[in-house]
MARTI-801296 format. One record per atom (N, C-alpha, C): residue in one letter; atom name; x, y, z. Coordinates in pm, whole numbers, padded with zeros to 5 digits. Example, Ala and Ser with C-alpha at 12.3 -4.5 7.8 and 13.67 -1.06 7.14 Angstrom:
// residues 2
rest = a | atom = N | east = 01319 | north = -00569 | up = 00780;
rest = a | atom = CA | east = 01230 | north = -00450 | up = 00780;
rest = a | atom = C | east = 01320 | north = -00330 | up = 00780;
rest = s | atom = N | east = 01285 | north = -00225 | up = 00708;
rest = s | atom = CA | east = 01367 | north = -00106 | up = 00714;
rest = s | atom = C | east = 01290 | north = 00003 | up = 00787;
END
This chain:
// residues 78
rest = m | atom = N | east = -01001 | north = 00091 | up = -00550;
rest = m | atom = CA | east = -00905 | north = 00162 | up = -00480;
rest = m | atom = C | east = -00896 | north = 00321 | up = -00518;
rest = t | atom = N | east = -00938 | north = 00327 | up = -00624;
rest = t | atom = CA | east = -00904 | north = 00480 | up = -00708;
rest = t | atom = C | east = -01076 | north = 00564 | up = -00659;
rest = n | atom = N | east = -01174 | north = 00467 | up = -00634;
rest = n | atom = CA | east = -01282 | north = 00542 | up = -00562;
rest = n | atom = C | east = -01249 | north = 00581 | up = -00388;
rest = f | atom = N | east = -01154 | north = 00514 | up = -00351;
rest = f | atom = CA | east = -01108 | north = 00537 | up = -00242;
rest = f | atom = C | east = -00979 | north = 00665 | up = -00189;
rest = v | atom = N | east = -00939 | north = 00669 | up = -00281;
rest = v | atom = CA | east = -00827 | north = 00829 | up = -00298;
rest = v | atom = C | east = -00893 | north = 00926 | up = -00333;
rest = e | atom = N | east = -00995 | north = 00908 | up = -00470;
rest = e | atom = CA | east = -01068 | north = 00992 | up = -00531;
rest = e | atom = C | east = -01160 | north = 01066 | up = -00418;
rest = g | atom = N | east = -01235 | north = 00981 | up = -00325;
rest = g | atom = CA | east = -01274 | north = 01042 | up = -00190;
rest = g | atom = C | east = -01225 | north = 01158 | up = -00130;
rest = f | atom = N | east = -01063 | north = 01100 | up = -00102;
rest = f | atom = CA | east = -00989 | north = 01185 | up = -00022;
rest = f | atom = C | east = -00921 | north = 01310 | up = -00032;
rest = t | atom = N | east = -00922 | north = 01301 | up = -00196;
rest = t | atom = CA | east = -00868 | north = 01443 | up = -00270;
rest = t | atom = C | east = -01043 | north = 01526 | up = -00270;
rest = s | atom = N | east = -01140 | north = 01488 | up = -00242;
rest = s | atom = CA | east = -01241 | north = 01572 | up = -00245;
rest = s | atom = C | east = -01271 | north = 01645 | up = -00169;
rest = m | atom = N | east = -01263 | north = 01538 | up = -00077;
rest = m | atom = CA | east = -01261 | north = 01601 | up = 00069;
rest = m | atom = C | east = -01167 | north = 01701 | up = 00118;
rest = i | atom = N | east = -01041 | north = 01684 | up = 00063;
rest = i | atom = CA | east = -00936 | north = 01789 | up = 00083;
rest = i | atom = C | east = -00992 | north = 01878 | up = 00039;
rest = q | atom = N | east = -01018 | north = 01885 | up = -00133;
rest = q | atom = CA | east = -01055 | north = 02038 | up = -00202;
rest = q | atom = C | east = -01191 | north = 02127 | up = -00188;
rest = s | atom = N | east = -01283 | north = 02061 | up = -00069;
rest = s | atom = CA | east = -01387 | north = 02081 | up = -00059;
rest = s | atom = C | east = -01359 | north = 02222 | up = 00049;
rest = n | atom = N | east = -01481 | north = 02265 | up = 00023;
rest = n | atom = CA | east = -01501 | north = 02390 | up = 00142;
rest = n | atom = C | east = -01510 | north = 02337 | up = 00320;
rest = s | atom = N | east = -01498 | north = 02245 | up = 00339;
rest = s | atom = CA | east = -01505 | north = 02198 | up = 00488;
rest = s | atom = C | east = -01396 | north = 02256 | up = 00560;
rest = s | atom = N | east = -01399 | north = 02212 | up = 00697;
rest = s | atom = CA | east = -01359 | north = 02285 | up = 00797;
rest = s | atom = C | east = -01206 | north = 02203 | up = 00834;
rest = p | atom = N | east = -01107 | north = 02307 | up = 00860;
rest = p | atom = CA | east = -01007 | north = 02240 | up = 00865;
rest = p | atom = C | east = -00964 | north = 02141 | up = 00974;
rest = e | atom = N | east = -01051 | north = 02115 | up = 01071;
rest = e | atom = CA | east = -01050 | north = 01999 | up = 01114;
rest = e | atom = C | east = -01051 | north = 01866 | up = 01056;
rest = e | atom = N | east = -01183 | north = 01884 | up = 00984;
rest = e | atom = CA | east = -01228 | north = 01768 | up = 00920;
rest = e | atom = C | east = -01115 | north = 01738 | up = 00803;
rest = k | atom = N | east = -01046 | north = 01852 | up = 00768;
rest = k | atom = CA | east = -00956 | north = 01824 | up = 00642;
rest = k | atom = C | east = -00808 | north = 01741 | up = 00713;
rest = d | atom = N | east = -00785 | north = 01813 | up = 00842;
rest = d | atom = CA | east = -00670 | north = 01757 | up = 00904;
rest = d | atom = C | east = -00688 | north = 01588 | up = 00957;
rest = k | atom = N | east = -00845 | north = 01564 | up = 01006;
rest = k | atom = CA | east = -00844 | north = 01412 | up = 01018;
rest = k | atom = C | east = -00857 | north = 01322 | up = 00896;
rest = m | atom = N | east = -00933 | north = 01375 | up = 00783;
rest = m | atom = CA | east = -00869 | north = 01297 | up = 00650;
rest = m | atom = C | east = -00705 | north = 01245 | up = 00641;
rest = k | atom = N | east = -00669 | north = 01371 | up = 00651;
rest = k | atom = CA | east = -00511 | north = 01365 | up = 00619;
rest = k | atom = C | east = -00459 | north = 01287 | up = 00686;
rest = k | atom = N | east = -00479 | north = 01270 | up = 00847;
rest = k | atom = CA | east = -00430 | north = 01147 | up = 00930;
rest = k | atom = C | east = -00481 | north = 01023 | up = 00874;
rest = l | atom = N | east = -00583 | north = 01035 | up = 00873;
rest = l | atom = CA | east = -00659 | north = 00885 | up = 00808;
rest = l | atom = C | east = -00581 | north = 00842 | up = 00686;
rest = i | atom = N | east = -00549 | north = 00902 | up = 00597;
rest = i | atom = CA | east = -00500 | north = 00886 | up = 00455;
rest = i | atom = C | east = -00379 | north = 00876 | up = 00505;
rest = v | atom = N | east = -00272 | north = 00920 | up = 00573;
rest = v | atom = CA | east = -00139 | north = 00869 | up = 00607;
rest = v | atom = C | east = -00104 | north = 00761 | up = 00687;
rest = s | atom = N | east = -00225 | north = 00746 | up = 00805;
rest = s | atom = CA | east = -00231 | north = 00586 | up = 00855;
rest = s | atom = C | east = -00261 | north = 00500 | up = 00784;
rest = v | atom = N | east = -00326 | north = 00499 | up = 00687;
rest = v | atom = CA | east = -00355 | north = 00362 | up = 00550;
rest = v | atom = C | east = -00240 | north = 00358 | up = 00492;
rest = v | atom = N | east = -00172 | north = 00429 | up = 00422;
rest = v | atom = CA | east = -00013 | north = 00448 | up = 00383;
rest = v | atom = C | east = 00072 | north = 00364 | up = 00454;
rest = l | atom = N | east = 00079 | north = 00429 | up = 00574;
rest = l | atom = CA | east = 00173 | north = 00349 | up = 00679;
rest = l | atom = C | east = 00122 | north = 00209 | up = 00745;
rest = l | atom = N | east = 00015 | north = 00163 | up = 00707;
rest = l | atom = CA | east = -00049 | north = 00057 | up = 00745;
rest = l | atom = C | east = -00036 | north = -00034 | up = 00607;
rest = k | atom = N | east = -00007 | north = -00002 | up = 00529;
rest = k | atom = CA | east = 00020 | north = -00110 | up = 00376;
rest = k | atom = C | east = 00151 | north = -00104 | up = 00425;
rest = l | atom = N | east = 00189 | north = -00032 | up = 00409;
rest = l | atom = CA | east = 00352 | north = -00023 | up = 00407;
rest = l | atom = C | east = 00412 | north = -00114 | up = 00500;
rest = l | atom = N | east = 00372 | north = -00139 | up = 00635;
rest = l | atom = CA | east = 00382 | north = -00238 | up = 00699;
rest = l | atom = C | east = 00310 | north = -00391 | up = 00717;
rest = l | atom = N | east = 00207 | north = -00378 | up = 00623;
rest = l | atom = CA | east = 00170 | north = -00525 | up = 00566;
rest = l | atom = C | east = 00293 | north = -00571 | up = 00473;
rest = l | atom = N | east = 00293 | north = -00492 | up = 00376;
rest = l | atom = CA | east = 00413 | north = -00506 | up = 00271;
rest = l | atom = C | east = 00543 | north = -00547 | up = 00353;
rest = f | atom = N | east = 00582 | north = -00475 | up = 00468;
rest = f | atom = CA | east = 00727 | north = -00548 | up = 00529;
rest = f | atom = C | east = 00668 | north = -00655 | up = 00575;
rest = i | atom = N | east = 00554 | north = -00702 | up = 00650;
rest = i | atom = CA | east = 00573 | north = -00828 | up = 00701;
rest = i | atom = C | east = 00559 | north = -00955 | up = 00595;
rest = i | atom = N | east = 00486 | north = -00908 | up = 00465;
rest = i | atom = CA | east = 00511 | north = -00998 | up = 00374;
rest = i | atom = C | east = 00612 | north = -01008 | up = 00300;
rest = y | atom = N | east = 00721 | north = -00912 | up = 00306;
rest = y | atom = CA | east = 00864 | north = -00920 | up = 00274;
rest = y | atom = C | east = 00941 | north = -00964 | up = 00375;
rest = k | atom = N | east = 00911 | north = -00995 | up = 00514;
rest = k | atom = CA | east = 00968 | north = -01034 | up = 00586;
rest = k | atom = C | east = 00970 | north = -01195 | up = 00615;
rest = y | atom = N | east = 00869 | north = -01208 | up = 00647;
rest = y | atom = CA | east = 00811 | north = -01351 | up = 00705;
rest = y | atom = C | east = 00753 | north = -01424 | up = 00549;
rest = l | atom = N | east = 00670 | north = -01397 | up = 00496;
rest = l | atom = CA | east = 00578 | north = -01459 | up = 00376;
rest = l | atom = C | east = 00677 | north = -01503 | up = 00280;
rest = w | atom = N | east = 00717 | north = -01391 | up = 00216;
rest = w | atom = CA | east = 00810 | north = -01415 | up = 00043;
rest = w | atom = C | east = 00898 | north = -01523 | up = 00072;
rest = p | atom = N | east = 00988 | north = -01495 | up = 00184;
rest = p | atom = CA | east = 01094 | north = -01637 | up = 00140;
rest = p | atom = C | east = 01017 | north = -01765 | up = 00184;
rest = y | atom = N | east = 00920 | north = -01785 | up = 00235;
rest = y | atom = CA | east = 00885 | north = -01950 | up = 00270;
rest = y | atom = C | east = 00776 | north = -01981 | up = 00191;
rest = v | atom = N | east = 00697 | north = -01911 | up = 00124;
rest = v | atom = CA | east = 00588 | north = -01951 | up = 00065;
rest = v | atom = C | east = 00609 | north = -01945 | up = -00121;
rest = m | atom = N | east = 00689 | north = -01804 | up = -00138;
rest = m | atom = CA | east = 00676 | north = -01809 | up = -00246;
rest = m | atom = C | east = 00772 | north = -01891 | up = -00392;
rest = p | atom = N | east = 00895 | north = -01942 | up = -00313;
rest = p | atom = CA | east = 00974 | north = -02017 | up = -00342;
rest = p | atom = C | east = 00920 | north = -02156 | up = -00424;
rest = k | atom = N | east = 00840 | north = -02186 | up = -00289;
rest = k | atom = CA | east = 00746 | north = -02325 | up = -00292;
rest = k | atom = C | east = 00610 | north = -02295 | up = -00390;
rest = l | atom = N | east = 00558 | north = -02212 | up = -00438;
rest = l | atom = CA | east = 00479 | north = -02198 | up = -00519;
rest = l | atom = C | east = 00514 | north = -02185 | up = -00653;
rest = f | atom = N | east = 00640 | north = -02123 | up = -00722;
rest = f | atom = CA | east = 00665 | north = -02060 | up = -00784;
rest = f | atom = C | east = 00840 | north = -02074 | up = -00830;
rest = k | atom = N | east = 00893 | north = -02175 | up = -00902;
rest = k | atom = CA | east = 01042 | north = -02212 | up = -00900;
rest = k | atom = C | east = 01099 | north = -02111 | up = -00946;
rest = s | atom = N | east = 01057 | north = -02022 | up = -01026;
rest = s | atom = CA | east = 01124 | north = -01906 | up = -01050;
rest = s | atom = C | east = 01106 | north = -01813 | up = -00984;
rest = a | atom = N | east = 01042 | north = -01770 | up = -00895;
rest = a | atom = CA | east = 01031 | north = -01650 | up = -00769;
rest = a | atom = C | east = 01183 | north = -01646 | up = -00676;
rest = v | atom = N | east = 01219 | north = -01534 | up = -00655;
rest = v | atom = CA | east = 01340 | north = -01506 | up = -00586;
rest = v | atom = C | east = 01327 | north = -01539 | up = -00465;
rest = p | atom = N | east = 01377 | north = -01617 | up = -00360;
rest = p | atom = CA | east = 01390 | north = -01597 | up = -00224;
rest = p | atom = C | east = 01387 | north = -01516 | up = -00118;
rest = n | atom = N | east = 01453 | north = -01455 | up = -00185;
rest = n | atom = CA | east = 01466 | north = -01313 | up = -00098;
rest = n | atom = C | east = 01487 | north = -01174 | up = -00166;
rest = p | atom = N | east = 01377 | north = -01112 | up = -00206;
rest = p | atom = CA | east = 01375 | north = -01013 | up = -00300;
rest = p | atom = C | east = 01396 | north = -00860 | up = -00224;
rest = s | atom = N | east = 01426 | north = -00745 | up = -00266;
rest = s | atom = CA | east = 01513 | north = -00661 | up = -00188;
rest = s | atom = C | east = 01293 | north = -00595 | up = -00174;
rest = f | atom = N | east = 01266 | north = -00509 | up = -00020;
rest = f | atom = CA | east = 01164 | north = -00427 | up = -00004;
rest = f | atom = C | east = 01117 | north = -00380 | up = -00129;
rest = k | atom = N | east = 01204 | north = -00295 | up = -00187;
rest = k | atom = CA | east = 01188 | north = -00211 | up = -00275;
rest = k | atom = C | east = 01101 | north = -00305 | up = -00420;
rest = t | atom = N | east = 01165 | north = -00399 | up = -00431;
rest = t | atom = CA | east = 01093 | north = -00490 | up = -00548;
rest = t | atom = C | east = 00938 | north = -00539 | up = -00506;
rest = i | atom = N | east = 00892 | north = -00547 | up = -00369;
rest = i | atom = CA | east = 00788 | north = -00611 | up = -00337;
rest = i | atom = C | east = 00671 | north = -00446 | up = -00365;
rest = v | atom = N | east = 00722 | north = -00373 | up = -00326;
rest = v | atom = CA | east = 00651 | north = -00240 | up = -00306;
rest = v | atom = C | east = 00607 | north = -00216 | up = -00437;
rest = l | atom = N | east = 00719 | north = -00220 | up = -00501;
rest = l | atom = CA | east = 00685 | north = -00199 | up = -00677;
rest = l | atom = C | east = 00598 | north = -00259 | up = -00757;
rest = l | atom = N | east = 00624 | north = -00427 | up = -00703;
rest = l | atom = CA | east = 00530 | north = -00500 | up = -00766;
rest = l | atom = C | east = 00402 | north = -00470 | up = -00715;
rest = y | atom = N | east = 00320 | north = -00433 | up = -00613;
rest = y | atom = CA | east = 00242 | north = -00391 | up = -00542;
rest = y | atom = C | east = 00240 | north = -00294 | up = -00610;
rest = l | atom = N | east = 00272 | north = -00203 | up = -00651;
rest = l | atom = CA | east = 00242 | north = -00090 | up = -00730;
rest = l | atom = C | east = 00171 | north = -00099 | up = -00832;
rest = m | atom = N | east = 00219 | north = -00223 | up = -00909;
rest = m | atom = CA | east = 00230 | north = -00252 | up = -01034;
rest = m | atom = C | east = 00136 | north = -00321 | up = -01031;
rest = i | atom = N | east = 00074 | north = -00423 | up = -00971;
rest = i | atom = CA | east = -00059 | north = -00475 | up = -00964;
rest = i | atom = C | east = -00188 | north = -00353 | up = -00904;
rest = m | atom = N | east = -00142 | north = -00296 | up = -00841;
rest = m | atom = CA | east = -00282 | north = -00169 | up = -00808;
rest = m | atom = C | east = -00290 | north = -00081 | up = -00906;
rest = v | atom = N | east = -00187 | north = -00054 | up = -01024;
rest = v | atom = CA | east = -00236 | north = 00022 | up = -01146;
rest = v | atom = C | east = -00284 | north = -00010 | up = -01258;
rest = l | atom = N | east = -00260 | north = -00183 | up = -01243;
rest = l | atom = CA | east = -00350 | north = -00311 | up = -01339;
rest = l | atom = C | east = -00539 | north = -00286 | up = -01286;
rest = f | atom = N | east = -00511 | north = -00318 | up = -01202;
rest = f | atom = CA | east = -00642 | north = -00314 | up = -01129;
rest = f | atom = C | east = -00719 | north = -00161 | up = -01098;
END
């Protein structure tokens, strides 16, 4: 994941054309929005039904902020 983000930042900082920079900016925004959409699907449909069955200590209905923070913590660790 870090190589992915570093590729975008180096593209933005490079001396490429403004059209290419705008294209890369739109791409990274769409990737972030897609990840948020997938996290929302997990929050709304998968988490309440699957996680309490797998782990007795899992909260059946956590907030969306909790799911996003859990995802961010996992991304920082890896």
